[in-house]
N, C-alpha and C positions, 0 to 999 in steps of 0.2 A: 506151623508157620502162619496158618490162618488166624490162630488165637492171638499170636503176637501182633499181627496186623490189626486185629480187632481192638486189642488193648490200646495200641497207638492211636487208633481212630477215636476211641472213647476219650483218651487223654487230651487229644487235640480238640475235641468237641467241648470238653470241660474248660480248656484254656480260653476258647473263643467265648464261652458263656461268661467266664469270670472277667475277661477283658471288656465284654459288652456291659456287664454289671458295673464295673469300675467306671467306664466311660459314662454310663447313665448317671451314676452318683455324682461324678464331676460336673456333668451338665446341670443336674438339679441344684448342686451347690452354687454353680455360677449364676443360675437364674435367681436363686434366693438371695445371693449377694447383691445382684443388681437391683432386685425389688426392695430389699432392706435398705440398701444405700440410697435409693430414690426416696423411700419413705422417710429416711432420716434427714434428708435435705430440708433446710429451713424454708418456710414460705417466702415468696418475694416481698420485699419491702414496697410500700406505696411509691410509685414513681420509678421503680427499678424493674426493668424488663430483662428477659433473657433470650433475645432473638439470636438464632444460630450464628449468623455472620455479622451481627451488628446492624446499625442503621444504614439503609441503602436508598438510593434514588436512581431509577433506571439501571439497576445493578451496579451502581458505583458505590463502593464502600470505603472504609478508612484506609485500605491498602491499595486501592486502585490507582494506577498511574495515568496521568494525562498524556495521551498520544494523539497523533493526527487521526488514527483509526477511531479512537474513542470520540473525538470531536465530530467526525463524519457520521458516526452512528447516532450521536445525540441530535445532530442537525436533521437526520432522517426522522427522528421522533418528534422534535420540537420546532423545527424550522431553522432558518439561518441564524448563525451566532455572530456576535461582535466579540472579538478577542482583544483584550486590552490588559495593560498592567496598571495597577493602582499605586499611586505615589503615597496615598494615605488610606490605610486599611481601617475600616470602622465596623466593629461587630455589634454596635448598639442596636437594641431592639425595643420596640414599643414606645419608650420615651427616655430622655436623658435621666440617668439615675436608676433605671430599672435593673440593670446588671449589678450595680453596686449594692442594691437592696436585697437581691435574691441570689445572685451568682457572683460573689466577690472574686473568686479565682478567675472567672472569665473576664470580669471587669479589669483585673490587674493585667491579664494578657492583652486585653484591648489597648490599654495605655502603653504597654511595651511595644506593640506592633504598629501603633498609629501616631506616636508622639512627635515624630519628626520626619521630614523627607529623607529617604534613604540615600546613603552615599554611593551605593553601587546599584546599577540597574537591576542586577539579579536579585536584589533584596525585595523588589516589589512583586507581590503575588500576581498570578495569572488569573484573569477573570473572564469567564464566558458568560455573556448575557444573551438571553433569548427573549426578544420582545415581540415576536410575531407568532407566538404559540396559538393564537386564535385561529390561525390558518390550518392547524392540525387538530386531529381528534383527540385532544387531551383536555383534562379539567384545569389546566394551568393558564393563567393570564401572562405571567412573567416569571422567568427563572434566572437566578444569578448563581453561578458555581465558581468558587474561588479555590485555587490550588496554590500550593507552595512552589516557588521557583526553585528551591533547593532540592526538594524530594519529588516534586511533581505529584504529591499526594493531596487529596482534598483537605481544606482547612475548614471552610464552612459554606453552607448552601442557604440561599434565601429564595422562597417560593411563594408566589401570590396566586391563590386559586381564582378561577373565573367566577363571576357572579352566578350564584345558584348552584355551584359545584362544590363549594368548600365543605359543606356538611358531610357530603359523601366521602370526600378526601379524608376528613378527620375520622370518620367511622372506619375507614379502611386501616388507618394508622392504629386505631384502638384494637381492632381485630388482630392485627399482626403483632403488635408489641405489648399488648396486655395492660397491666396495672399502670396507673399514672398518678402524678400529683397535680392538684389544681391550685392555681394562684389567681385570686381575684384582686384586681388592682385599679387604681386611678392615678392619674399623673399629678394630682395635687395642685393643678392649676385651675382656679375657680372659674375663670371666664370661658374656658373651653369645655370643661366637664368631661374630658376624654377618659373613658374607662373601658375595661374589658376583662377577659380571663385568659390565662395561659395554662395549657396542659403540658406537663413535663414528663418526659421519659428519660431514663438513664441506662446506659449499657457500657460497662468497662470504662467509665469516666466520660464517655461521649454523651452529648445532650441532643435531644430532639424536642423542640418547642412548637406547639401549635397555639397561636393566638387568635381569639375570636373577639372582634371589637366592631361597634357600629361605624359605618361609613357616614359621609356627610348627609346622606339621605335617610339614615336610620336603619339601613339594611346591614346584616352581618357581613363582615369582611374577614377572610381567613388567610392568615400568614403562617407559613411553616419555615422553621429555621433548624438546621442541623449543624452542630458544632463538634468537630473532631478534635477533642481536647489534646490528645497526645501529639497530633500533627501540629496543632497551634503552639503547643509548648516547645516542641523541638525547633520550630521555626524561630520562636522568640529567643531560645537559647543561642542559636547560631547568630542571630542579629546582635545579641548582647556580646558574644565573643568577638565578633568583628568590630563592634564599637570599641571594646576595650583595646583591641590591637591598634585601631586607628588612633586612639588617644595616646597610647604608649609611643607610637611612632611619630606622632605629631601630624598625621594626615589631615589635610584641610586647614592647617594653621601654618602659613608660610613665614610668619614673623612672630 
């Protein structure tokens, strides 16, 4: 009886050892798979970053919804906000023609979204403007956040850094989002000689642009813009669909 028990115990011990060995091999295989897979991944292209959740500003990302709670939180960070609707959305940056020269898809969306006054109030985006950020401990002088009225998701942000704070803001962006593309430009207007450089990051189609250009005193001025391209595209598609329905039904044309 004792021998049978002993044999069972030995067999059980062997099964445990075999199971542990198999588990160990599986674990090693998984680790090797992850390592090899990571090594096989292509290096990032210039101007293309891979931030985990995409571009964010005060934890607002491409899928964040505008709510009263979010507005209150932002006012706690940035000061009081002016909430308004834009009848004419304008995504232009740096100078007229900049988007056409470097970001034609964005320029096309800009034309679709701003070309005429909307027929419906809900077609106008919701804009939060923070003009009193100097009263808060932030490096920003002014912040404009624009959300879609349809989805309540962000479409684009425009941020102006405080004087003397912009370089640190851009360095933070570089550290977080990695490789970028540099565009050196001038507006081709001889009498004003305005020129600058724009750093470009891309993630899943979205754009983050940081422009450095001299102000009227010759000091560097820093402007940040974030374009959530998918949200802009969806808003433009809804507007086009509504416009086609209106034309088909004759809305706005009584005679």
